[in-house]
Every structure is written in structure tokens, then in C-alpha cells.
C-alpha positions in Angstrom: 69.0 224.0 170.7 71.9 221.3 169.0 74.3 223.6 168.0 74.7 224.8 171.6 75.0 221.6 172.9 77.8 220.9 170.9 79.4 224.1 171.4 79.4 223.1 174.8 80.6 219.4 174.8 83.3 221.2 172.8 83.9 224.0 175.4 83.4 220.6 177.7 85.9 218.4 176.1 88.9 221.4 176.4 88.7 221.2 179.6 89.3 217.5 179.9 92.7 218.6 179.4 92.6 220.1 182.4 90.3 217.8 185.0 89.4 214.5 183.5 86.2 215.0 185.4 85.1 217.2 182.3 85.7 214.6 179.6 83.1 212.4 181.8 81.0 215.3 181.8 80.8 216.0 178.1 80.5 212.5 176.9 77.4 212.2 179.5 76.2 215.7 177.5 76.5 214.0 173.8 74.9 210.5 175.0 72.0 213.0 176.4 71.6 214.4 173.1 72.1 211.8 170.7 69.6 210.0 172.9 67.1 213.3 172.6 67.5 213.9 168.7 67.3 209.5 168.3 63.8 209.6 170.1 62.6 212.7 168.8 61.9 211.6 165.5 60.1 208.9 166.4 55.6 209.0 167.3 54.8 207.7 170.0 51.7 205.5 170.4 49.3 205.3 172.9 48.3 202.0 172.4 49.5 198.1 171.1 47.0 199.2 168.2 46.7 202.7 167.8 49.7 203.0 165.8 48.5 201.4 163.0 44.7 203.0 163.6 46.1 206.5 163.5 48.1 205.6 160.5 44.9 204.5 158.7 42.8 207.2 159.2 45.5 209.6 158.4 46.0 207.7 155.0 42.2 208.0 155.0 42.0 212.0 154.6 45.2 212.2 153.1 43.3 210.1 149.9 40.0 212.0 150.5 42.0 215.4 149.9 43.2 214.0 146.9 40.5 213.0 145.8 38.6 216.2 146.2 40.7 218.2 144.6 41.7 216.5 141.6 39.7 217.3 139.0 39.8 213.8 137.4 35.8 212.3 138.8 34.9 213.8 141.0 31.5 213.1 141.1 32.4 209.7 141.9 34.2 210.5 144.4 31.9 212.7 146.0 28.8 209.4 145.9 32.2 207.7 147.8 32.6 210.3 150.1 28.6 210.0 151.3 28.7 206.3 150.9 31.7 206.6 153.8 29.6 209.0 155.8 26.3 207.3 155.6 28.1 203.9 157.4 29.5 206.0 159.7 27.0 208.1 161.1 
């Protein structure tokens, strides 16, 4: 998709030698593509503190996954997971 927009911008730039209005169109297209590409990588939070909550939940899931599939201290991790479930439920 990005490649097609880049090709379109180059074509518009080429037409700019015929009419400078095409240069303006190319500039608008390049600006919109860079703004869209800049915003695409960001996570959009729903509220003020929700970003940290989502981050914390994701980290806890990753830690639990790592503990569950590690071969060391497996019984201890199961006990801690059981305690976590009892606290929540």
C-alpha cells in the first residue's frame, strides 16, 4: 500500500512540471501518508490510566506464560498462580 502511494506521489510530482497544482497535490499526498504512518505504530488508549493497566496486564500474562513453560521451579509457580487466582476470585 505504501509503495502504491509513493508511486502516486512520484507521478504527481512529475505532472507538477506541467502544472504546479500537481506539486501541491503531491505534497498533500506525501503529508497524509507520513501522518498516517506516524500514527499507525502508536497504541491508542481509551482513557487516562488505561494504557498503564493494559501494559501491566500484558506483562503479567507474559510473566505467567514464561513461568508456566519454564522447567525450573514449576511447582512454586503453580502455587503462586493458584494464590493469584484465589485473590482475584
